[in-house]
C-alpha positions, 0 to 999 in steps of 0.5 A, a space after each residue: 534452506 530459507 523459505 523464499 520471499 518476494 520484494 515488490 520494488 516500485 519506482 513509481 508508487 501508483 499509476 494515479 500519481 501524475 506529480 512527483 510531489 505526490 510520490 515524495 510525500 510517501 518517502 518524506 514520511 519513510 522510515 529506515 529499515 535494516 535488511 541483512 547488511 543493508 540500510 533501506 527505507 520503508 513506508 511508514 505503517 499508514 503509508 503502506 496501508 494506503 499503498 496496499 489499498 491502491 493496489 487493492 482497488 486496481 486488483 478489485 478493478 480487474 476482478 470486476 472486469 475479468 476473471 483475474 488470478 486469485 493472487 490479485 486478492 493477496 492485498 486483503 491479507 496484506 491489510 489485515 497483517 499490517 493492521 495486526 502488526 500495527 494496532 496503533 495504526 492512525 486511521 485518521 492519518 490514512 483517510 487524511 493522506 488519501 484525501 490530500 493525495 487525491 485517491 479517496 475514490 480509488 481506495 474507498 472500495 478497498 476499505 469498504 471491503 475490509 
């Protein structure tokens, strides 16, 4: 049997995005992905890293406020694995996109934690 895997499907990339244009920017840079017999799109590595950090910032807030579930820290491993899978990650693009999208303050604690 194959190990179980989960896919995190989103209709909206972040609760911080009020404008459709903010989400559209991610999808304009998306890359094609083949999953089994299905053609999909996925965020490019820089946007994926940014998205993971936004999740991490939300998880970090919940940990600071309560005794959150330990699974809320999986974003740390996700960031490490992504940066290892894509050593050529364009860090300037990550920070520029965070600034452009207005999420620098939310992402900064996550980046500092890493």
